[in-house]
Structure formats: structure tokens, C-alpha cells
C-alpha positions in Angstrom: 5.1 38.5 -47.7 4.2 38.0 -51.4 6.8 35.2 -51.9 8.9 37.2 -54.3 12.6 36.3 -54.3 15.3 38.9 -54.6 17.6 37.9 -57.4 20.8 39.0 -55.7 23.2 37.2 -58.1 25.6 36.4 -55.2 27.3 33.0 -55.6 26.6 30.4 -52.9 24.1 32.7 -51.0 20.6 31.3 -50.4 17.6 32.4 -52.6 14.7 33.0 -50.2 11.7 35.2 -50.0 12.9 36.1 -46.5 16.0 37.8 -47.8 16.2 41.6 -47.3 17.6 43.4 -50.4 20.5 45.8 -50.0 22.0 44.5 -46.8 25.8 44.2 -46.8 26.9 40.7 -47.6 30.1 39.0 -46.6 30.6 35.3 -45.9 32.9 36.1 -42.9 32.8 39.6 -41.3 36.0 41.4 -40.4 36.5 41.5 -36.7 36.7 45.3 -36.7 33.1 45.5 -37.8 32.1 43.9 -34.4 34.0 45.5 -31.5 31.6 43.9 -29.1 33.2 40.5 -29.8 35.8 41.3 -27.1 33.0 41.3 -24.5 31.8 37.9 -25.9 35.3 36.4 -25.7 35.6 37.5 -22.1 32.7 35.2 -21.2 34.3 32.1 -22.8 35.8 30.7 -19.5 32.6 30.9 -17.4 30.4 29.6 -20.2 32.7 26.6 -20.8 32.9 25.9 -17.1 29.1 26.1 -16.8 28.6 23.7 -19.7 31.1 21.2 -18.3 29.5 21.3 -14.9 26.1 20.5 -16.3 27.5 17.7 -18.4 28.9 16.0 -15.3 25.5 15.8 -13.6 23.4 12.7 -13.6 20.5 14.5 -15.1 19.8 14.3 -18.9 22.3 16.6 -20.7 19.6 18.4 -22.8 21.5 17.7 -26.0 19.6 16.2 -29.0 20.5 15.2 -32.5 20.5 18.1 -34.9 17.8 17.6 -37.6 16.9 19.4 -40.8 13.3 19.3 -42.2 12.8 16.5 -44.7 13.8 17.6 -48.2 14.5 15.8 -51.5 18.3 16.2 -51.4 18.3 14.7 -47.9 16.6 11.4 -48.6 19.7 9.4 -48.0 20.1 11.0 -44.6 16.6 10.4 -43.2 16.9 9.8 -39.5 16.3 6.3 -38.3 13.5 7.5 -35.9 11.8 9.2 -38.8 12.2 12.7 -37.4 13.8 14.8 -40.1 17.1 14.6 -41.9 20.5 14.1 -40.3 22.8 17.2 -40.7 25.9 14.9 -41.0 26.7 12.1 -43.4 29.2 10.7 -40.8 29.8 11.2 -37.1 27.3 12.8 -34.7 26.1 16.4 -34.4 24.1 17.2 -31.2 22.6 20.5 -30.1 21.2 22.0 -26.9 18.8 24.8 -27.5 18.4 27.9 -25.3 16.3 29.9 -27.7 14.8 28.9 -31.0 12.3 30.8 -33.2 11.2 33.1 -30.3 10.8 30.2 -28.0 12.8 30.1 -24.8 13.7 26.6 -23.6 13.0 27.3 -19.9 14.5 24.1 -18.5 17.8 24.6 -20.3 18.0 28.3 -19.6 17.5 27.6 -15.8 20.6 25.3 -15.9 22.7 27.8 -17.8 22.1 31.2 -16.1 25.6 32.5 -16.8 25.3 31.7 -20.5 21.9 33.3 -20.8 23.1 36.4 -19.0 26.1 36.6 -21.4 23.7 36.3 -24.4 21.6 39.1 -23.1 24.5 41.4 -22.1 27.3 40.8 -24.6 25.5 40.1 -27.9 23.7 42.9 -29.8 20.0 42.3 -30.7 20.1 38.5 -30.6 17.7 36.8 -33.0 16.1 34.6 -30.3 18.2 31.7 -31.7 21.0 30.4 -29.5 22.3 27.0 -28.8 25.3 24.8 -27.9 26.6 22.7 -30.7 28.6 19.4 -30.1 30.4 17.6 -33.0 32.1 14.3 -32.4 35.5 13.4 -33.9 35.3 12.2 -37.5 32.1 14.1 -38.3 31.2 15.9 -41.5 28.4 18.5 -41.6 27.0 18.4 -45.1 26.8 21.6 -47.1 23.7 23.6 -46.5 22.4 27.2 -46.3 20.6 29.3 -43.7 17.2 30.6 -44.4 17.8 34.4 -44.8 20.3 37.2 -44.8 18.5 39.1 -42.2 20.6 37.6 -39.4 24.3 36.9 -38.9 25.7 34.0 -36.9 28.2 34.4 -34.0 30.4 31.6 -32.9 32.2 31.5 -29.5 34.5 28.4 -29.8 34.6 26.7 -26.4 36.9 23.6 -26.9 37.9 20.8 -29.2 38.9 22.8 -32.2 42.0 21.0 -33.1 41.8 19.9 -36.8 38.4 21.4 -37.2 37.5 23.3 -40.4 34.5 25.4 -41.4 33.8 26.4 -45.0 31.7 29.5 -45.5 31.1 30.3 -49.2 34.6 29.8 -50.6 36.5 30.6 -47.4 38.0 28.0 -45.2 38.2 28.9 -41.5 40.1 27.1 -38.7 38.5 28.6 -35.6 40.5 28.9 -32.3 39.2 28.4 -28.8 38.0 31.6 -27.2 38.2 33.6 -30.5 34.7 34.7 -31.4 33.8 35.6 -35.0 30.8 36.6 -37.1 29.7 35.0 -40.3 26.7 34.9 -42.7 25.1 31.5 -42.6 22.9 32.3 -45.6 26.0 31.4 -47.6 26.5 27.7 -48.3 28.6 26.2 -45.6 29.9 22.8 -44.3 32.3 21.6 -41.6 34.8 18.8 -41.0 36.1 17.6 -37.6 39.2 15.5 -37.7 40.4 16.1 -34.2 40.3 13.7 -31.2 37.9 15.6 -28.9 34.3 16.6 -29.2 34.1 20.2 -30.6 31.9 22.5 -28.5 30.7 25.9 -29.6 28.1 28.5 -28.4 26.2 29.7 -31.4 24.1 32.9 -31.2 22.3 34.5 -34.2 21.9 38.3 -34.2 19.9 40.7 -36.4 21.9 42.1 -39.3 23.5 45.4 -38.2 22.3 47.3 -41.3 18.6 46.8 -40.1 17.3 49.7 -38.0 15.6 49.0 -34.7 12.2 49.8 -36.3 12.9 47.4 -39.2 13.9 44.7 -36.7 10.7 45.3 -34.7 8.6 45.0 -37.9 10.4 41.8 -39.1 10.2 40.2 -35.6 6.4 40.9 -35.6 6.0 39.3 -39.0 8.0 36.3 -37.9 5.9 35.8 -34.7 2.7 36.1 -36.7 3.9 33.5 -39.2 4.9 31.1 -36.4 1.5 31.5 -34.7 -0.3 31.0 -38.0 1.8 27.9 -38.7 0.9 26.4 -35.3 -2.8 27.1 -35.8 -2.8 25.5 -39.2 -1.0 22.4 -37.9 -3.6 22.1 -35.2 -6.4 22.3 -37.9 -4.8 19.8 -40.2 -6.9 16.8 -39.1 -10.0 18.8 -39.9 -8.8 19.5 -43.4 -8.1 15.8 -44.0 -11.6 14.9 -42.6 -13.3 17.5 -44.9 -11.4 16.3 -48.0 
């Protein structure tokens, strides 16, 4: 709240005022720490079938290019349409949001009822951030860091993982279809896809397991207030410019 940054001294982990001191920190979490992953993996078939069925329809797919906010180190990757910075320096990275920053994308959720039900039933305390990620062959996702250690990222690989690699911190992973895993995306990470098929994965963020339910409730309330305040300030911006 006061903008102070926890000087954690952990190599390749983000430095952010949103970090929570003292939480366990591992780039990739051992599977035995998350026994619920078996229930997530059991949903892989129905989620992939639902995604493929939607992609075959004539309606818009719902996928959109992944974009980062504009920042100095991303100047060379500014999107041609002026909306943010490309997350790749070659290839294409598209996403389909179901939840993002406490917002539910109603149209997308209606088209993916089995996936939404799996997120609500199989994942613990999801962070209201869940999406499909599609990466074309030959793509490279540039190195970047997530915003905070308060959440962990869960991947359910769906298809197209031949010759795909993910680096988290100093660890290189070669995910396998249907084998879910948990990692901390506050660590620097990047990815390469040298296979011949589009890589598809369901990504769901969850609250860090070391946080109590009361702490999660408090942090969720702060986050909601910040988002509402940001929206209100954005709506007032023309008035600031006029007064200046």
C-alpha cells in the first residue's frame, strides 16, 4: 500500500510492491505439493474437445494477440496497431480470456461451460485469471516476469507440445500433454516453440497456498479497490488535462 519493496535477494524474481514477504518461493513446484493436480489432469480431454469444437465454428474464435503494457524495454516490439507491446519477438501468441483481474468474460465463458466448471471445481482458490494460450510454430516468447509472488501459475498442457520449451528462472521444462504443473511466474521466464503444430494450454492462476483464507480475502479486496480506483481515474483524465 505504501509502495515499499521487499528486498528478497532471490535471483530472477520480480521486485514489486505487491510481493508478500515470507512466502515459500520455488520456480517450479514439486508435484507432491499439489495433489489436486490429478483432478485437473482428469479434465484435459473434455477441455481440449470443447476448445476444438469452438474453433471449428464459424463464429469468431475469441482469441486475441497477447499484449504487454508499453514499457521502455519493449519499444522494438510495439504492436503495429499501437495497442501495447508484443509478447513475442517472432511468431504469434494469442490468448482467449475467461477471467482477468476479477472480470469474467461472459461471452467466452458461455462458450466454454465445461472449462469454467473445471476451473471452479478442480483448481483451489483461483485468482480470477484464467485463459487459453495459443503459440504458433517458430515462436519465441521474450523473457519477462509476473507482477507478484502472491499467486502461482498452473498449466494444463492440451496439445502441440512437441519441441516446446519453457524456462522458469534457471530451469528448463519440456511440458507434456495432459501433465499439469505449478510454477511461480514472478520468476523471469521465456518460451520457445520449435514444433510443427500450434501449442495450446489452459492457464489458471491460483492464490499462493501459504496465504490464509483471511489474507486472501484482504488482498482480493485491496485489488478490487485498486482496479475500481484506476477505472475512475481513467474516466477523469480528460478533466485533468482540461484543468492543466
